[in-house]
N, C-alpha and C positions, 0 to 999 in steps of 0.2 A: 852381905859376902856371909858363905857357908865357912865354918869353922870346925875344923878337926874329921875333914871327910877321909875317905879312903879311895883308892882308884879301883874301878871294878870293869875289869875286863867284859865279864859276862856274868849275868844273874838270874837264874831261871828257878820260880818256887812257885809250885803248882801251874796257875795259867797266867803268869807274870813272867816278862821277859824286860830284861834292863841292861843296859852298857851304855859308855859314856865317851864323847869326844874330850880329850884332854889336851890342849896344846897353850901356847902363848905362858911366857913364865917372866916373873919379875921378881925383884927382893920385895918383901915386906918391909914397909918403914914404918908402920903406925897409921897409914893412911887407910880408912877405911873405904875409901872410893878412889881407887888407883886410876890414874889415865893411861889408857891402852893405847898403844899406836899402831897406825894402818897394819905394820907388818904382823904383829900378834894377832890381830881381829880376823886379818885374810889368812892366816895360818890356820886360826881355828876352824873356819867356816871351810877350808880344804879338808880336815881331816874329819868335820861332821859331814860334808858332802860324801867324802870316800865311804864311809862307814854306811850310810843312809843307801847309796849305791850299790855296797856290797851285800846288802841286806835284803834290799826291794824285791829280790826275784825269791827269795827262800820264807822270808815273812809278810804275811798280810797287815796292812794297816799301821804302820810306824806312826809313833807320835815323836814328835822333835820337839822338845822343851828350848826355853828362850836361853840364851846364855849368860851364864853369871860368873861371878869372881869368886874363886874357892881359896882357902889358905891352907897350906901345909908346912908347919914350923915356920920358918923365915921366910917361905915363898909364897906366891900368889900365881894362880892360874886361872885361865878360862876354862869352862867346863859347859858342855852342853849334854844331857840326858836324854839320851833315845831309848824308847820304850814301847811295850805292847802289854796292854791287858784285855783282861775278858777275852774268852775263848781263843786264847793262844793256839796257833798251830802252824808249823810248818807247811808250806805248800808241796803238795806230792810230785809236781813235775820238775824236780831240782835234779 
């Protein structure tokens, strides 16, 4: 579980591109391995798929990370990092 994260809409540094899908929420109760219900995991996948589909025509070779649990104060969320490293460029045919 990641602690003290910040939600990133979009980060571009040099040739690095990073965003994230963040969905599914539950209260942090001290459990380092929370149980996620199918509603939350399906919601997370819908958000991830939407972002990937929205970017695939503008950005070459997206990397979609594994979904992990992150903590923000007294809440837990599901997070999937989406990135592109090495010679990042937007496609010219947008």
